[in-house]
C-alpha positions as CSV (number, residue, x, y, z in Angstrom):
1,X,0.8,11.9,-8.9
2,X,-2.3,10.1,-7.9
3,X,-2.7,7.4,-5.3
4,X,-5.1,4.4,-4.8
5,X,-5.5,3.7,-1.1
6,X,-6.6,0.2,-0.4
7,X,-9.1,0.4,2.6
8,X,-11.6,-2.4,2.1
9,X,-10.2,-5.1,4.4
10,X,-12.2,-6.6,7.2
11,X,-9.4,-6.3,9.8
12,X,-10.1,-9.8,11.2
13,X,-6.8,-10.0,13.1
14,X,-7.6,-6.8,14.9
15,X,-10.9,-8.0,16.4
16,X,-12.5,-7.1,18.7
17,X,-11.2,-3.6,17.9
18,X,-12.6,-3.8,14.4
19,X,-16.0,-5.2,15.3
20,X,-17.4,-1.6,14.9
21,X,-14.5,0.3,13.3
22,X,-13.0,-0.3,9.9
23,X,-9.2,-0.9,10.1
24,X,-8.5,2.3,8.1
25,X,-10.2,4.4,10.8
26,X,-8.3,2.8,13.7
27,X,-6.6,5.6,15.5
28,X,-2.9,6.1,16.0
29,X,-2.3,8.4,19.0
30,X,-5.9,9.7,18.6
31,X,-5.9,10.3,14.8
32,X,-7.5,7.9,12.3
33,X,-5.0,6.1,10.1
34,X,-6.7,7.2,6.9
35,X,-6.4,10.8,8.1
36,X,-2.7,10.3,8.6
37,X,-2.3,9.0,5.1
38,X,-4.2,11.8,3.5
39,X,-2.4,14.5,5.4
40,X,1.0,13.1,4.8
41,X,0.5,12.3,1.1
42,X,-1.0,15.7,0.5
43,X,2.0,17.4,2.1
44,X,4.2,15.7,-0.5
45,X,2.1,17.0,-3.4
46,X,-0.1,14.0,-4.0
47,X,-3.7,15.4,-4.0
48,X,-6.0,13.0,-5.9
49,X,-7.0,9.8,-4.2
50,X,-9.1,6.7,-4.9
51,X,-10.3,4.8,-1.9
52,X,-12.0,1.5,-2.0
53,X,-14.4,0.3,0.7
54,X,-16.3,-2.9,1.6
55,X,-16.3,-3.6,5.4
56,X,-18.2,-1.0,7.4
57,X,-18.2,1.2,4.2
58,X,-20.8,3.6,5.6
59,X,-18.4,4.7,8.3
60,X,-15.6,5.3,5.8
61,X,-18.0,7.2,3.6
62,X,-19.1,9.4,6.6
63,X,-15.5,10.1,7.5
64,X,-14.6,11.1,3.9
65,X,-17.7,13.3,3.6
66,X,-16.7,15.2,6.7
67,X,-13.1,15.4,5.7
68,X,-11.3,18.4,4.3
69,X,-10.0,16.1,1.5
70,X,-13.5,15.2,0.3
71,X,-13.2,16.9,-3.1
72,X,-9.9,15.1,-3.8
73,X,-11.3,11.6,-3.2
74,X,-13.1,9.2,-5.4
75,X,-14.8,6.6,-3.3
76,X,-15.4,3.2,-4.8
77,X,-17.6,0.6,-3.0
78,X,-16.9,-3.1,-3.6
79,X,-20.0,-5.2,-2.8
80,X,-17.6,-8.2,-3.1
81,X,-13.9,-7.8,-2.3
82,X,-12.0,-7.7,-5.5
83,X,-8.5,-8.3,-4.0
84,X,-5.6,-5.9,-4.2
85,X,-4.9,-6.5,-7.9
86,X,-8.6,-6.7,-8.7
87,X,-9.1,-3.2,-7.3
88,X,-6.2,-1.9,-9.2
89,X,-7.4,-3.4,-12.5
90,X,-11.0,-2.1,-12.0
91,X,-9.7,1.4,-11.4
92,X,-6.6,1.5,-13.5
93,X,-7.9,4.4,-15.6
94,X,-7.9,6.6,-12.4
95,X,-4.1,7.1,-13.1
96,X,-4.9,8.9,-16.4
97,X,-2.1,7.0,-18.2
98,X,0.6,8.3,-15.8
99,X,2.7,6.8,-13.1
100,X,0.8,6.3,-9.8
101,X,0.9,4.9,-6.3
102,X,-0.8,1.8,-5.0
103,X,-0.9,1.8,-1.2
104,X,-2.0,-0.7,1.4
105,X,-3.4,1.8,3.8
106,X,-3.3,-0.5,6.8
107,X,0.3,0.6,7.4
108,X,1.4,3.3,9.8
109,X,4.1,4.9,7.5
110,X,6.2,7.9,8.3
111,X,8.4,7.6,5.2
112,X,9.8,10.6,3.3
113,X,7.7,10.4,0.2
114,X,9.8,13.0,-1.6
115,X,12.8,10.6,-1.4
116,X,10.6,7.7,-2.4
117,X,9.4,9.5,-5.5
118,X,12.9,10.7,-6.3
119,X,14.0,7.1,-6.1
120,X,11.4,6.1,-8.6
121,X,12.3,8.9,-10.9
122,X,15.9,7.8,-10.9
123,X,15.3,4.0,-11.0
124,X,17.3,1.8,-13.3
125,X,15.9,1.8,-16.9
126,X,14.9,-1.9,-16.8
127,X,12.7,-1.3,-13.7
128,X,9.0,-0.6,-14.0
129,X,7.9,-0.6,-10.4
130,X,9.4,0.9,-7.3
131,X,8.6,-0.9,-4.0
132,X,8.9,0.5,-0.5
133,X,10.7,-1.9,1.8
134,X,11.5,-2.0,5.5
135,X,13.5,-4.2,8.0
136,X,11.2,-6.4,10.0
137,X,11.5,-8.4,13.2
138,X,8.6,-10.6,12.1
139,X,9.8,-11.9,8.7
140,X,7.5,-14.9,8.6
141,X,4.5,-12.6,8.7
142,X,5.7,-10.5,5.8
143,X,6.5,-10.7,2.2
144,X,10.3,-10.9,2.1
145,X,12.4,-9.6,-0.8
146,X,15.9,-10.5,-1.8
147,X,17.6,-7.6,-3.6
148,X,20.9,-7.4,-5.5
149,X,23.6,-4.7,-5.1
150,X,21.5,-2.3,-7.1
151,X,18.5,-2.8,-4.9
152,X,16.5,-4.6,-7.6
153,X,14.3,-7.5,-6.5
154,X,15.7,-10.9,-7.4
155,X,13.2,-13.0,-5.5
156,X,10.1,-12.6,-3.4
157,X,8.8,-14.9,-0.6
158,X,5.3,-14.2,0.6
159,X,4.8,-15.1,4.3
160,X,7.3,-18.0,4.3
161,X,7.7,-20.1,7.4
162,X,11.5,-20.0,6.8
163,X,12.1,-16.6,5.2
164,X,15.6,-16.0,3.7
165,X,16.0,-12.5,5.1
166,X,14.3,-9.6,6.9
167,X,13.8,-7.0,4.2
168,X,10.1,-6.8,3.9
169,X,7.7,-5.6,1.2
170,X,6.2,-2.4,2.6
171,X,3.1,-2.7,0.3
172,X,3.5,0.8,-1.0
173,X,4.4,1.0,-4.7
174,X,4.9,3.5,-7.5
175,X,3.7,1.9,-10.7
176,X,5.1,3.2,-13.9
177,X,2.9,4.0,-16.9
178,X,4.5,1.0,-18.6
179,X,3.8,-1.4,-15.8
180,X,0.2,-0.3,-15.6
181,X,-0.2,-1.0,-19.3
182,X,1.3,-4.5,-18.9
183,X,-0.8,-5.3,-15.9
184,X,-4.0,-4.1,-17.7
185,X,-3.3,-6.0,-20.9
186,X,-1.5,-9.2,-19.7
187,X,-2.7,-9.9,-16.1
188,X,-6.3,-8.7,-16.3
189,X,-7.6,-11.7,-14.4
190,X,-5.4,-11.2,-11.3
191,X,-6.9,-10.6,-7.9
192,X,-3.9,-10.6,-5.5
193,X,-1.1,-8.1,-6.2
194,X,1.6,-9.8,-4.1
195,X,1.0,-13.3,-5.3
196,X,0.0,-12.7,-9.0
197,X,1.7,-9.4,-10.1
198,X,4.9,-9.1,-8.1
199,X,6.3,-12.4,-9.3
200,X,5.8,-11.3,-12.9
201,X,8.0,-8.3,-12.4
202,X,11.0,-10.0,-10.7
203,X,14.2,-8.3,-11.9
204,X,12.1,-5.2,-12.8
205,X,11.2,-3.9,-9.3
206,X,13.4,-1.2,-7.8
207,X,13.3,-0.9,-4.0
208,X,13.5,2.0,-1.6
209,X,14.2,1.1,2.0
210,X,12.3,3.2,4.6
211,X,14.5,4.4,7.5
212,X,11.6,6.0,9.3
213,X,8.7,4.2,11.1
214,X,6.7,1.7,9.0
215,X,4.4,-0.7,10.8
216,X,1.6,-3.0,9.5
217,X,-1.1,-2.4,12.1
218,X,-2.9,-5.6,11.0
219,X,-2.4,-7.3,14.4
220,X,-3.2,-6.2,17.9
221,X,0.5,-6.4,18.8
222,X,1.5,-4.1,16.0
223,X,-1.4,-1.8,16.5
224,X,-0.3,-1.2,20.1
225,X,3.3,-0.8,18.9
226,X,2.3,1.9,16.5
227,X,0.6,3.8,19.3
228,X,3.8,3.9,21.2
229,X,5.3,6.3,18.6
230,X,4.6,10.0,19.1
């Protein structure tokens, strides 16, 4: 399986830390977040990656060129940010007409990806996407999902001031070949995956709840929290 790692964000909520360092290279206990992603995904058999860049792209490029994973990575520079869905649509052929992962790489995620992939493989027949979820203490800052007894998404609430629960979208997805075809052919003008794609797949998204650590390091508070884990 191949994976697109979204790494182009400006990390504005992490400033001043990100004044000189792109968010994906912020360190967790001394190791760049992108390095953690590449090591962990490779250990689960995922060995082809597409990484998009924009903000401080030269530093990401330097990191990749010096990385042991260099030959497994396709680097794509976006002069203008395309958005999460825009990046997917522009690079959808990277998946070679097979199921693939779309990952917001600004999460510190220690999930068992073998369980996540098994969950996707065994998903209900009517589901075309598998979404990683986690329990959050900051529901108003997350996309909150409501699932039924079969763990299928029934509704989605993106950063609501009065969220109806605390089960959050982990922004890590496995997209089936079928869903990729639908996105490419029907939603080709989309830019935001959460706002424009997820709502179109309500009742067709299976969920896998992470029991291990999963933290969005997009804020200074959460970045510090992530560094408390050894």
